[in-house]
C-alpha positions, 0 to 999 in steps of 0.5 A: 065092910072090909079094909077099904072101911076102916078110916070110918073108925079113925080114931085120935092117936095119943102118947101117954105124957106122965111116965107114970101113965105110960108105964101103966099102960105098957104094963096092961098091955104086955100082960093082955098081949101074954094072956092072949097070945098077940097085941090087941087093944081096945077102943070106944067108937061113939055113932056121933062119931061114925055119923061125922065121919061119914058126913065128912066122907059125903062132903069130899065127892066129886061134883055132879058133872064128873059122875061115871057115865056108861061110855067109862064103864064100856072103856075099863070094862075093855081095858080090864079084858085086854089086861085078861087076854094079854097075860098069861096065868103065870104072870098074874099069879106071880103078880099075885104072889108079888102083891101078897108078899107085900102085906105082912099084917092083917089088923082086924077090928071087932065091933060089939053091939056096946060100940066097943070095938077090939083090935088085933094083929094077924098075919095075913097067912092066920086062918079066920079060926084064929080070929074065932079063938080070939074071940073065945077068949076075950068075950065075957059068956064064951059059953053063949055061941056067937058069930061074926059078919060083914056089913053092908050087905050083911053076910055071915062068915062061915069058912074059918078055914080061909086065911085072912088075905084069901077072905079079903081081910088084909091089910085090915078089916071091920067085922061085927060081933052077934050072939047066935041064940035061938028066937024067944032067948034073951040076949045079953046087953053087956058088958061083951068083953072080959074085965081085964080086956075091958080095962085097955080101953083107951091104951095105946102107946105111940112112940114119940118123936125125939127131937132132933138135937140142934148141930153145933155150928161150924166154925168158919175155917180161915186159910192162912194167907202166907206172908209176902217175901222181900226179894233177898239181898242181891237180888234185883226187883222185876221191873216191867219193861214199859214197851210190854203192854198187858 
């Protein structure tokens, strides 16, 4: 489940109104960043929320009469082949590089079996090993082997040398955590994260929008009208002749 599935974890973003609570949240998140080397946050996603999100997504699908037909498939396939042969490798590489340069971060969400989700931000050029290193620091049992995978279908992530962009994890992705224990060994049921990480649950500061100050009303500008000048003494008043028609 990669970046296109991120809306499934959509959660309500909020701003902390109480200044004391905001200060506590800011200090806690800053301490976590110092301890673990990057910005992290934690939230909980209940199955009911996931089910509701899925129902909303299914309800917004197009009607049956707009179903993707065989003719549409072959038309799009022909267009893809045409694009492939019309563009040289140099052009395709340049387009890929331009697309990659526009992505400046990879937001990775790691979902644990107890429905807690850890969110961390990486640079797309970092390797997946940096994600494994972070998980080793934050999990409650770093002595136990673990692995991460994507779904559906379930695919275990084995190559940690790939960068996030090449792995398809940029600008974001959802992965799942699981202990990698032999059969017959009891798997820990949680908590899966350290206490200081669990204390971050629900702490997420969102910059509040400051109201735009009212602009002072502009005073109307009144143009000064020069007073009518009376003809000077001895100066005759101009009189329109009767024969002149305007």
